[in-house]
Backbone as a ProteinNet text record, in pm:
[ID]
protein_1_A
[PRIMARY]
MDVTVVNPFLTACENAFKSMFNLTPEHKAPYLLDVLANRHWEISGILGLTGDYSGIIAFRLHTVLAGKMLEISGVQVNTPEEKDEMSHHLVSEFTNIIGGNAASAITHKNIDITPPVVITGMDHIISWPQSYPVVAIPFVTQFGPFEVDVCLK
[TERTIARY]
-9587.9	-9686.8	-9666.8	-9773.9	-9778	-9717.3	-9631.7	-9572	-9675.7	-9790.2	-9894.6	-9955.3	-9929.1	-9973.7	-9859.4	-9736.8	-9622.4	-9581.9	-9577	-9530.6	-9607.8	-9740.3	-9809.5	-9761.4	-9719.3	-9666.5	-9529.8	-9447.2	-9317.1	-9334.8	-9419.2	-9442.1	-9505.6	-9603.7	-9669.8	-9570.1	-9480	-9380.4	-9282.4	-9231.5	-9138.5	-9203.3	-9325.4	-9394.2	-9423.1	-9463.5	-9494.8	-9368.5	-9258	-9133.5	-9090.6	-9104.4	-9065.5	-9154.2	-9283.9	-9374.5	-9379.7	-9369.4	-9383	-9251	-9139.7	-9012.7	-8901.4	-8932.7	-8834.3	-8712.9	-8739.6	-8636.5	-8666.5	-8562.9	-8579.3	-8521	-8606.1	-8553.4	-8513.2	-8405.8	-8361.4	-8412.1	-8491.7	-8540.5	-8441.9	-8436.3	-8353.9	-8447.6	-8393.4	-8474.3	-8564.5	-8694.6	-8783.9	-8740.6	-8775	-8740.1	-8847.2	-8850.3	-8942.3	-8886	-8964.8	-8922.5	-8927.5	-8821.9	-8821.9	-8883.5	-9009	-9081.9	-9024	-8938.8	-8876.9	-8742.5	-8688.8	-8560.6	-8577.2	-8478.6	-8479.8	-8447.6	-8534.8	-8519.4	-8459.4	-8450.8	-8387.1	-8454.7	-8583.5	-8654	-8701.8	-8716.7	-8759.9	-8904.3	-8956.8	-9094.5	-9157.5	-9281.6	-9357.2	-9496.8	-9533.1	-9671.4	-9736.9	-9850	-9914.6	-10060.3	-10106.7	-10250	-10295.7	-10424.8	-10483.6	-10552.3	-10563.7	-10637.6	-10745.3	-10861	-10972.5	-11034.4	-11109.4	-11176.7	-11128.5	-11105.8	-11058.3	-10920.8	-10839.3	-10715.5	-10729.3	-10676.1	-10676.8	-10538.3	-10502.9	-10372.8	-10326.2	-10194.2	-10131.6	-10015.1	-9995.6	-9872.3	-9807.5	-9676.6	-9603.5	-9499.4	-9491.5	-9387	-9293.2	-9167.9	-9076	-8950.1	-8908.4	-8794.8	-8731.1	-8626.6	-8557.4	-8599	-8577.5	-8618	-8542.2	-8419.3	-8342.6	-8413.8	-8456.7	-8527.3	-8662.4	-8733.8	-8863.5	-8845.1	-8740.2	-8712.8	-8678.2	-8603.7	-8568.8	-8692.9	-8780.8	-8905.7	-8987	-8991	-9063.9	-9000.2	-8869	-8797.4	-8824.2	-8814.1	-8836.6	-8980.1	-9073.2	-9214.6	-9243.3	-9147.7	-9164.5	-9236.8	-9264.6	-9333.2	-9235.2	-9276.2	-9192.8	-9225.9	-9123	-9141.5	-9053	-9097.3	-9025.7	-8954.1	-8999	-8940.2	-8915.1	-8826.9	-8806.1	-8934.3	-9016.8	-9142.6	-9236.4	-9241.5	-9326.4	-9274.1	-9142.2	-9083.3	-9122.2	-9113.4	-9152.9	-9299.3	-9385.9	-9529.3	-9560.5	-9501.8	-9527.9	-9468.6	-9353.5	-9294.8	-9387.9	-9447.8	-9540	-9664.5	-9714.5	-9829.5	-9792.7	-9672	-9627.5	-9615.2	-9557.1	-9544.1	-9682.9	-9776	-9912	-9974.7	-9964.4	-10023.5	-9953.1	-9821.8	-9747.5	-9786.2	-9802.9	-9847.7	-9984.8	-10072.1	-10205.7	-10198.5	-10110.3	-10094.4	-10042.8	-9940.4	-9886	-9993.9	-10062.7	-10166.1	-10279.3	-10326	-10436.5	-10399.9	-10282.5	-10239.9	-10214.3	-10152.9	-10126.9	-10257.4	-10349.2	-10478.2	-10554.5	-10547.5	-10615.3	-10551	-10421.1	-10349.4	-10366	-10412.4	-10434.2	-10568.5	-10561.4	-10680.7	-10772.5	-10898.1	-11004.4	-11021.3	-10980.2	-10996.5	-11060.2	-11142	-11203	-11120	-11050.2	-10965.3	-10992.4	-11016.8	-11032.5	-10916	-10880.7	-10773.8	-10828.5	-10767	-10805.6	-10723.1	-10764.8	-10679.6	-10546.4	-10437.4	-10306.4	-10284.3	-10195.6	-10145.6	-9993.6	-9932.6	-9787.3	-9735	-9633.5	-9565.9	-9423.7	-9374.8	-9239.9	-9159.6	-9031.2	-8941.1	-8843.1	-8718.6	-8614.8	-8648.2	-8636	-8656.8	-8798.7	-8898.1	-9035.7	-9072.3	-9170.9	-9210.1	-9352.3	-9373	-9506.7	-9547.9	-9664.5	-9716.1	-9788.3	-9713.8	-9767.7	-9858.5	-9956.2	-10036.8	-9946.1	-9970.9	-9884.9	-9896.4	-10011	-10033	-10003.2	-9957.8	-9929.2	-9782.8	-9720.9	-9583.5	-9580.9	-9468.6	-9448.5	-9337.1	-9368.7	-9270.2	-9217	-9086.2	-9020.9	-8963.7	-8992	-8937.4	-8844.8	-8713.8	-8620.3	-8589.4	-8570.6	-8534.5	-8418.5	-8344.5	-8237.3	-8255.1	-8238.9	-8236.1	-8105.2	-8078.6	-7956.8	-7961.8	-8081.1	-8096	-8119.8	-8108.2	-8121.7	-8217.2	-8217.5	-8302.1	-8443.9	-8533.4	-8667	-8714.3	-8827.4	-8878.9	-9031.4	-9088.5	-9232.2	-9254.3	-9326.4	-9355.9	-9501.4	-9523.5	-9657.6	-9693.3	-9804.9	-9854.1	-10001.8	-10028	-10165.5	-10205.8	-10334.1	-10393.3	-10491.8
-3035	-2961.1	-2812.1	-2741.9	-2600.6	-2514	-2417.8	-2329.3	-2244.7	-2219.9	-2142.3	-2220.5	-2350	-2432.3	-2451.1	-2467.3	-2489.7	-2361.4	-2249.5	-2124.1	-2079.7	-2097.2	-2058.2	-2134.9	-2259.1	-2335.5	-2282	-2248.2	-2189.9	-2057.5	-1970.7	-1840.1	-1852.3	-1941.5	-1959.6	-2004.8	-2092.1	-2142.9	-2032.9	-1959.9	-1850.9	-1746.9	-1705.7	-1603.1	-1649.4	-1773.9	-1825.6	-1832.7	-1876.5	-1881.8	-1741.7	-1645.6	-1508.1	-1450.6	-1465.2	-1401.8	-1473.9	-1604.7	-1679.7	-1695.4	-1706.8	-1739.5	-1639.5	-1536.8	-1437.2	-1503.5	-1608.4	-1679.5	-1664.2	-1645.5	-1634.4	-1759.1	-1855.9	-1976.9	-1947.3	-2010.5	-1998.2	-2119.7	-2094.2	-2209	-2242.6	-2370.7	-2422.6	-2457.9	-2504.2	-2537.1	-2657.4	-2643.5	-2759.5	-2871.6	-2994.2	-3109.8	-3216.8	-3311.1	-3423.6	-3522.3	-3552.3	-3641.4	-3786.7	-3858.2	-4003	-4061	-4105.1	-4148.3	-4274.9	-4344.9	-4465.5	-4438.1	-4318	-4283.9	-4254.7	-4288.5	-4262.3	-4114.7	-4041.9	-3898.2	-3855.9	-3941.7	-3915	-3804	-3786.1	-3687.9	-3755.9	-3677.7	-3731.9	-3698.7	-3588.9	-3546.9	-3502.3	-3544.4	-3497.2	-3456.4	-3333.2	-3289.4	-3307.9	-3377.6	-3412.6	-3368.7	-3313.4	-3285	-3308.9	-3331.7	-3356.4	-3231.7	-3224.5	-3117.2	-3180.1	-3118.5	-3166.4	-3048.6	-3076.6	-2971.9	-2973.7	-2853	-2843.3	-2907.9	-2906	-2983	-3079	-3197.9	-3292.4	-3353.6	-3390.8	-3451.5	-3435.8	-3436.5	-3435.6	-3337.6	-3267.6	-3192.4	-3240.9	-3228	-3267.5	-3161	-3125.7	-3038.9	-3131.2	-3145.8	-3248.1	-3181.6	-3226.2	-3163.9	-3258	-3208.9	-3283.6	-3231.5	-3311.8	-3273	-3150.6	-3129.9	-3012.5	-2884.5	-2877.8	-2758.8	-2745.1	-2853.4	-2846.9	-2794.5	-2839.4	-2791.6	-2643.8	-2598.5	-2456.6	-2372.3	-2420.3	-2349.4	-2336	-2441.8	-2441	-2340.3	-2341.9	-2249.1	-2103.9	-2073.1	-1936.5	-1891.9	-1985.7	-1949.8	-1916.9	-1946.8	-1911.2	-2013	-2129.3	-2233.8	-2293.7	-2297.5	-2354.5	-2502.5	-2585.9	-2729.2	-2772.6	-2875.6	-2919.9	-3053.5	-3135.7	-3267.7	-3294.7	-3388.9	-3425.9	-3477.1	-3548.7	-3599	-3484.2	-3384.5	-3267.8	-3188.7	-3180.5	-3112.1	-3183.3	-3316.9	-3393	-3369.4	-3378.2	-3360.2	-3220.5	-3118.7	-2981.2	-2954.6	-3015.1	-3000.9	-3059.7	-3173.4	-3236.9	-3150.1	-3090.6	-2999.3	-2878.1	-2825.7	-2710.5	-2746.8	-2862.2	-2906.2	-2923.4	-2978.2	-2995.2	-2860.2	-2766	-2634.3	-2560.8	-2572.7	-2506.5	-2564.4	-2694.5	-2759.5	-2706.7	-2690.5	-2636.8	-2493.7	-2413.2	-2274.9	-2270.3	-2349.3	-2352.8	-2395.6	-2506.7	-2557.4	-2459.4	-2399.8	-2304.5	-2180.2	-2124.1	-2002.9	-2029.2	-2143	-2176	-2201.2	-2275.6	-2303.8	-2174.1	-2080	-1950.8	-1869.7	-1887.2	-1810.1	-1865.8	-1987.9	-2045.8	-1992	-1889.9	-1814.5	-1892.3	-1858.6	-1912.8	-2063.8	-2117.8	-2260.6	-2280.5	-2382	-2419.3	-2532.6	-2503.8	-2604.2	-2604.5	-2721.5	-2739.1	-2823.6	-2803.5	-2883.4	-2969.1	-3083.4	-3173.3	-3138.7	-3184	-3164.2	-3236.5	-3175.9	-3238.9	-3354.1	-3442.1	-3548.5	-3538.1	-3590.4	-3586.1	-3728.8	-3757.3	-3886	-3859.6	-3944.2	-3925.8	-4054.4	-4040	-4154.6	-4138.1	-4167.2	-4155.2	-4243.2	-4184.4	-4255.1	-4307.8	-4241.5	-4286.8	-4269.7	-4343.2	-4345.9	-4294	-4211.3	-4166	-4243.4	-4300.9	-4372.2	-4271.8	-4215.1	-4113.6	-4178.3	-4104.8	-4157.9	-4196.7	-4310.8	-4364.4	-4289.9	-4228.9	-4172.5	-4023.2	-3959.3	-3815.7	-3791.5	-3693	-3659.5	-3585.9	-3595.5	-3523.4	-3421.9	-3294.6	-3188.7	-3154.6	-3165	-3131.9	-2991.3	-2910.4	-2775.1	-2772.6	-2780.7	-2782.4	-2640.8	-2630.3	-2504.3	-2529.8	-2422.3	-2428.5	-2310.9	-2338.9	-2234	-2246.2	-2149.7	-2155.6	-2268.5	-2327.6	-2437.2	-2571.9	-2575.9	-2701.7	-2692.5	-2797.5	-2799.8	-2846.1	-2818.3	-2876.1	-2880.3	-2943.6	-2960.1	-2957	-2898.1	-2904.9	-2985.4	-3095.5	-3184.1	-3166.3	-3146.4	-3117.8	-3223.4	-3290.2	-3392.7	-3362.5	-3298.8	-3256.6	-3300.4	-3324	-3356.8	-3247.8
8497.4	8572.9	8544.5	8532.2	8496.8	8608.3	8571.9	8671.9	8744.1	8680.2	8747.7	8863.2	8868.4	8980.8	9081	9033.8	9122.8	9195	9123.7	9182.7	9306.6	9313.8	9437.2	9560.9	9545.2	9658.7	9700.5	9602.6	9629.5	9704.1	9653.1	9714.1	9852.3	9866.8	9996.4	10101.8	10063.9	10157.3	10196.8	10100.4	10129.7	10220.4	10186.6	10264.7	10406.9	10423.2	10556.6	10642.7	10585.1	10661.7	10705.1	10614.1	10646.5	10756.3	10742.2	10837.8	10972.4	10973.4	11098	11174.1	11101.1	11166.2	11136	11058.6	11018.5	10952.5	10876.4	10800.4	10652.3	10574.4	10430.1	10365.2	10332.9	10268.9	10124.6	10082.2	9943.5	9867.6	9762.1	9685.6	9574.3	9547.1	9438.4	9322.6	9214.3	9097.1	9125.6	9095.9	9109.4	9014.7	9053.5	8971.2	8988.2	8895.5	8907	9007.5	9108.1	9215	9169.7	9196.6	9177.6	9304.5	9295.8	9415	9476.8	9404.8	9458.9	9525.7	9506	9565.2	9713.5	9790.2	9933.5	9955.9	10022.1	10036.2	10170.3	10267.3	10396.7	10478.3	10462.9	10546	10673.8	10781.1	10909.5	10944.1	10888.5	10915.7	10784.7	10760.9	10645.2	10689.7	10659.5	10673.3	10538	10534.8	10407.7	10411.6	10300.1	10288.9	10146.9	10134.7	10004.2	9951.9	9820.3	9754.8	9668.4	9667.8	9586.9	9514.3	9411.4	9334.4	9191.3	9135.7	8997.4	8980	9085	9091.2	9207.2	9190.8	9302.4	9313.9	9434.5	9456.4	9599.1	9614.9	9746.2	9744.9	9857.9	9876.9	10006.3	10013	10133.2	10165	10292.1	10345.6	10422.2	10374.1	10427.1	10481.8	10601	10666.3	10767.9	10832.4	10937.2	11073.3	11175.8	11311.4	11361.1	11316.5	11359.9	11316.3	11191.6	11142.2	11211.2	11229.1	11298.3	11440.6	11508.6	11642.8	11645.3	11546.1	11538.1	11509.5	11422.8	11395.4	11523.9	11602	11729	11825	11833.3	11921.3	11881.9	11753.2	11704.8	11731.8	11724.5	11746.7	11892.6	11982.1	12121.8	12207.2	12152.1	12227.6	12328.3	12455.1	12560.6	12577	12580.4	12602.5	12718.6	12789.3	12908.1	12892.3	12798.5	12782	12634	12602.6	12462	12395.7	12472	12416.5	12381.7	12469.1	12444.2	12323.8	12310.4	12194.8	12065.9	12064.2	11945.4	11912.3	12012.4	11989.8	11937.3	11999.7	11956.2	11817.5	11786.6	11652.7	11547.4	11577.9	11483.8	11463.2	11570.9	11558.1	11472.4	11493.9	11416.5	11268.4	11237.4	11098.4	11035.8	11110.1	11060.9	11026.9	11118.8	11095	10982.8	10975.5	10868.7	10732.6	10725.3	10601.4	10561.6	10658.9	10634.6	10579.9	10636.3	10590.8	10447.6	10418.5	10282.6	10183.2	10215	10124.3	10105.2	10212.9	10204.3	10127.2	10155.2	10084.4	9936.5	9906	9765.1	9691	9752.5	9687.4	9660.5	9753.1	9733.9	9622.2	9602	9500.8	9359.6	9347.6	9214.1	9166.2	9084	9045.4	8952.4	8962.5	8876.6	8890.1	9003.4	9028	9164.5	9175.1	9302.5	9361.5	9471.3	9533.8	9683.6	9737.2	9881	9930.8	10059.4	10117.7	10231	10250.4	10358.8	10482.3	10598.2	10715.9	10696.3	10742.5	10724.5	10821.1	10781.2	10868.6	10868.8	10973.3	10984.7	10995.3	10914.4	10917.3	10965.6	11057.4	11109.1	11097.3	11113.4	11108.6	10994.2	11021.3	10919.3	10799.2	10681.2	10554.2	10534.9	10597.6	10575.2	10427.2	10385.5	10244.8	10230.2	10128.7	10092.9	9968.5	9972	9854.2	9765.1	9672.7	9582.5	9478.1	9425.9	9315.4	9198.4	9140.9	9035	8903	8875.9	8743.4	8732.2	8841.1	8836.1	8868.8	8803.5	8840.9	8975.1	9044.6	9170	9145.9	9162.9	9148.3	9286.7	9303	9429.2	9420	9522.1	9530.1	9652.1	9630	9743.2	9792.7	9923.2	9986.9	10081.6	10112.3	10209.9	10305.4	10435.1	10536.3	10612.8	10697.8	10779.7	10880.2	10900.6	10995.9	10929	10797.5	10726.4	10608.8	10527.2	10408.4	10439.9	10346.5	10346.2	10202.6	10182.6	10046.5	10051.7	9947.3	9927	9800.1	9814.3	9700.7	9660.7	9531.9	9479.8	9375.7	9396.8	9304.6	9277.4	9163.2	9131.9	8992.2	8978.4	8848	8814.6
[MASK]
+++++++++++++++++++++++++++++++++++++++++++++++++++++++++++++++++++++++++++++++++++++++++++++++++++++++++++++++++++++++++++++++++++++++++++++++++++++++++

């Protein structure tokens, strides 16, 4: 996959973390994701892209980091159930921000994004398109790792 397509997702993610949570994530080297390997993520925000490029992106993380993002954002929660629900909403919106900002940064292309969905549960599986590679962009923060997976044609 072309770096001119991957880099906007990397930059969008870094910028959003900095501006929304005052956190500077450190990105590691992107790699081709083995879609059959168990990734051990607990939450995935997923959205589709259509237009000149089509495919799926996923923002994947653990509940500890999602909870910290919620705490930093100043959202008050009263119960564990409310914390889970608000964390899922935050992951959904953050996925939307990453996808929208990255799609806007890919110049000279018409790209639309679909509304995000959130999948939860330890070791959940995403059924990626079989004919496209998935590029994983791993990040590390002081509150745990996360990954942005990009699968575009």
